[in-house]
Each structure stands twice: as C-alpha cells, then as structure tokens.
N, C-alpha and C positions, 0 to 999 in steps of 0.2 A: 933738310926740308921735307921730304916723302916719310921720311920715318916720322917724323913730328905728325905728319897728315893722319898716319897708319895708326898711329898711336893714339889720338883724338875719336879716329872712326871706331875705333876697339873699344874706347872709353865711353862712346856714346851708346855703342850698342848692348854696351855690358849694362850702361844706365838704363836704357830701354828694356830690356830682361826684367830687370830687378823690378822697375816698374809694372810691366805688366806680371810680373809674379806678384807684387804687391795688390795688383786692382783687379785679378782676374779671380771670380769666387764663381761655384756652382753650387743651383740650388735644384737639392732632387724632386721628384714626382710629389711627392705627398708634403713639402715644404712650399712655403711663399715667402719670399724677402720684402723686409722693410727697412727702407732705406734712412734714416737720419744725417744730413747735410747739414753740418755745423750746429748741429743738435734740433734740426729743423726736419720735418718728414718733407721727403724728397720725392713729389710726383707722386705713379702709383705704386703699386706694389709689384716688384717684379716675378714676371713668372717662373715655372722650374725650367731648368738648362743652364747653361753659359750666359754669366750677367758681369759688366764690370762696375767697378766704382772710383772714384777719385782717392787715391791712398791718401792716409792722414788728416783728410775731410771729412767723408763718407764713413760711418759705421752702419755694418749691414745685419738685423736680426733676422734671424731664421725663424718659423712660426711654424710647428708639425698642427696639418688638417686632419690629421687623421683621428678616431674616435676613442676616448681616453675612457680607461675604466679605472674608476676612481672608488675603493673602499670607505665606505663611513665607519670609524669607529662605534662601538655598540655607544651606546645612550641609556643611562638610567633614567627613567621618569615613574608619576603617578598618574594612572590612567581618571578618568573622570567617573570610573565607582571604586577609586580610592586601592587600585591595586599597583602595587608597584613592580614594575618590570624592568627588563633590560633588552633593547630593540638595537639591531644593526642592521646595514642598508648597504645598497652599492648604486654608484651614480655613473651612467653612460651617457658623456657629450663630446661635441666636438665644437673647434671654432670654423665660426663662420664666415671672423671677418678680422682678418690679419692684423691693418691698421689698428684698430681700437683693443684689440687683445696686447699690444704691446706699449698704446699710449695711453689707455682708459685705465687701466689698472696696472698695478705691480707685477703683481704675480697672481695669473688669474688661474691657476692650480688652488691653490691655498685659497685663494678668495672661495672658489666654489666648492673645496672642502668645509670650511668654515660657515657658507651658508647652509648647505646640508645638514649638518650636526644642530644647528639651532632650528629649520623645518624640522626636522625628527624629531626633538624635543617637544616641538611646538603640534604635534601630530598626535605624539603621545599622549599630551595631558588633555585635549581636544575627545580623545575616541576611548571607547569601552574595552575590556579586555575583550567581549567576544567578536568586537570588529576586528581587532589585531591578531585573532585568531583565523577568524573565518573569511572575513571582507576585505581581505587583501589589495584588489584591486582598487578600489575605491579611494583606499588610503596610498598606493603609489601614484595614481594619477593626484591626488591632491597635492602630495610632497612634490612631485614634477611641478606644477604650478606654480607649486611656493620659491619653489630654486630657481625657474627661469624668468619669473618675472624681471628680477634684480641683473640676471645675466647677460640678457640680452643688448643692455649698454655697453657688455663688456667686449662683447664679438663672439660670446660666447653662447652655442644653443645646447639644451637639455635633451639627449633623446632618451633617455629612459633612466627609472628611478625605479629599483626592487627594493622589498624588506625580505631579509634572508633570515633570520631568526628573532623568534622573541624568547626569552627566557624568563621561567616563573619562578618564583620562592618555593620551597618544597613542600611549606605547609599548602600552597596552592595546590601544587600537582596532587597530594594526595588527597584535599577535597573532591577536585576534580575526579579524580578516581574511584570514590568512593560514589561519588554523584553517576557517574556512567553506567557504573555495579549496580546500582539501585536502578535506575532505568531499563536497564537489561534484564534482570532480576524481574521488574514488573510485566516487561514485555513477555518473558518466559512464562511468568505463570498465566496471562490474558492468554498466550497459545495454548497453551496447555487445558484452559478452562475450556477455550472452545473446542478442541480438541475432544474434552469428556463429553458435551455437549453433542457432538454430533453422533459422536461413538454411541452412547445413549438414544439416541432416533433410529440409528439404526438397529438396534437391540431389539429395540420395541419392533419395529415393524420384520424384526426376524422371529420374536415371539409371537407375533402373529400370526404369523404365516404358517410358523410349526403348529401353534392351536389348531387352524384349521386343517393340518395334514399332520396327524401324529406319525406317520411312518417318517416323517423329515427328522425327527428326532434322534427316531434308532439310526438312521446317516448319517446324523452329524455325529453319534455318542461312537459309531463305528469307524469315522474319520478321527475320532480325537483319542479312541485304541492305536490307530496306526501311525498315528503322528507321534504320542507318547515312545510306543515301542520300537520307532526308527532307531532311538539312542541307545545304548547301553546302559540300561540302570539297573540297579541289583531291588529297586523297589518300584511297583508298579501300582499306582493310583488309579485306582478304577471307577469314573463315578455313575451311581446307581439311579436310573430316574424313578418318583416316584410314581408313573403311569406302571412301571412292571411292577411295583411293590405291591398296588393297589388289584393288579389283574392275578397275582400269586394269591392272595387272601379272597379274591372270589375265587380260585379254583384249587381250594380247601376241601376235603372228600369229607363228606360227613359221615360217622361210626355207624357201620351196619348192622340191623336188629337182628336177635336171637330168633332162630328155628321155633316154632310153638313145641314143647313137649306132650306128649300123651297124655289122658286123664290118669290119673291114679299113678303115676309111676313115681310119687312123693316128690317130685321137682320143687313143689310148691303149694302153698295153700291153694284148696279149690282147684286143685291143677293147672292153675295158671302157670305162665311161662317165668321162667328166673329173669331177677331184676339185671338187665346190663349194667357191667361195670361204669362208677362213675368216670366221666370223660376226663382227660387230662386238663388241667390249668391253663386259660389262657396266656399264649407266653406275652411279653413285653411290644415286640416288635413284630410284623406282620411277615418279615424274614423267618424270624422263628417259627412263629405259628406254621409256616409253611415246612420246614425243617421237621417241625415235630409231628403232623399228620402223615409226613414221609414216612417217618421211621415207628409209630404207632401200629403195633401188631394188630391181628386179624381175632375177633373173640371167638371164642370157641364154648360148644354149649355143653350144658353140666353132665356127666356119662355118671357119675357116681351112682345114683338110683336107677338107672334103665338100664345098667351094664353095655355100654355099647362099646365097641373095639373101636383099636384106632384106626384110623383111615386105610384101607388097604390099596386104591389106587390114586390117592392124593386128590380127590372129589370132594370127601369129608367125610367125618363120622358117619358111619353104618350103624342104621337104626337095630334097637333090640327086637326080642321075641313078642308077638301080639300077645297083646291080657288074655285071660281066661275068664270068661262071661262068668258070672253068677250064681246062673242056672245050673250047672255044671259044678259049682264047689258047695250046693247044698248036698246034691246025691252022692 
C-alpha cells in the first residue's frame, strides 16, 4: 500500500517536472513574447524574463526589438534626364509593436526589403543625375517617408535610410571627366589672365618710378646680375640699358685739330695748315662707335717739309729752325 502511494507521488512529481519544463519560457531583454492560445492572441505581450505558458495550448513567438540593418540590393533604373544608373542603399529599422509584427504581416523583414527596393526604383525615376550625386540627403528623407508609410501598420518603424553607391556607365564617367577637366582648365586660364593683368599694372608702376629716378634702373640691373651670378652658369646674360648706350654716344671724344704750320714751309698752298685725315666711318651701333673712338690714334703733324724731329720728351714734335728773312737772301 505504501509502495503504491510512493509510486504515485513519484509519478506525479515527474509529471509536474515535465509540465514545468514544457511550460517554462525565458524571454531575453531585447525580445518580447507574443502568446497565441489556440490560435488567438492571448492578452498582453510578455515582457523579458521568466514566463509560463500552457503546454500544447499556447504558442510563444519571440520578436527581436533591436535595430535591424537591412541592405537593399542594387537597383537599375533610368533617371529623369535619361541616364541609366545602378543604386544600392541600406535601411535601418526596428519593431515597435511586437503583436502587429507577428499578426499583421507574415515576414516583416521580407516585407520591408521588398518595399525598400520598390521605393528606391521610384526615387531613381523621379530624380536627376545631379541630385543622385550631390543631393543625397533630400533623397534619403524621401525614401524614408516612402518606406515608413506602409511599415507603420506592420509594427515596424524605419529609423534611417542611406543611399550607399551610385554606379554610372563608363561613357558617362568619361563625359563627366572631360567636363570637369574643361572647367578646371577654364578656371586656370582665368586665374592666369588675372595674374598677368595684376603683374602688368605693377610693372607699369615700377617703370614709372624708374623713369622718375634713373638710378633705380642701375640698382635693378645690379640686382639682376647678382641673382644670375648666384647660380653656376657657364653663360652670363647681362642686360644693357638703353640709357647707358646714349651716355656713351654723347661721351664720344671729337678728333683734335692739327697745329698750324709756319708760312712757307711747303706744307700746303698759301701756307695753310694741312688738311686733317678724314674721320672714321660711323659705326652701326653706339657701342661700336664708342669703341672706335677709344681706339682711334691721335693725329701727328706733317714733318716732311719742316724737318721736325721726333718727340724728345713725349709732349709732341719739336719745332724746326726759324725761317730766314727775304732781305738777307737778296744780299
């Protein structure tokens, strides 16, 4: 008798343990539990922690409440300005109503993915290429609104939508590269022309200043020579100012006149001075004229008729004997 009672108690204990094991459930902190009792929603959503259900009667569905990152496959479409592009994006969403996420939609992940792809194609067709490349913030907001409207009824909230990449055809890439290169070249030419204009104005002011002060031109010449001489060059190009050429031309010495010869020395008719040698022909350039003037020898008086001797002291030719008067010759 006692053995039968013990056996029944042990069997009941085992049955209770099995029941507890079948009825006990643990809901994690980031999850919520939705219980369907005989196919109908039973009460409120189960909070995280330990919970009990009726075995073989209740069925517990755990819904993840974390933010889900869902990539959208690349969608190919034609923009409003007739350019074929491929655009991919990413959607961040989370479940805010666990009961609607289980009851209202079969698979909320798949539903959000399909809605995002459809909305992305619609955005591509309504936008220009420039908007896809530069105005992505506005497109992201529009895409988020398009996905979030139907997702509210599914208990899903769209947190953020981002367009990741826009793929262009190779021909369009080359055209855009040529356009950018032409634009940069245009700006470079404008900057260069502006620099030339400013430099010409400064040079004009400098020329006016040097014209007022001629010594400034000489100082500038010395600075140029110093700058060129700092480098080890085999050839030195020295600029020659026009003012210096004019100075040398004015400083060219004139040919000295020959001293007058005594009367009756046979130097010339009627006792006139001998005709000086003709001057050298004018040089082509002022520099050559200055050099020819420096190398031209001094004129020497005629010594054939007077019998003048060679210079003795380096000062000039010695004078001949005085002529005899005509009266003495008659005697």
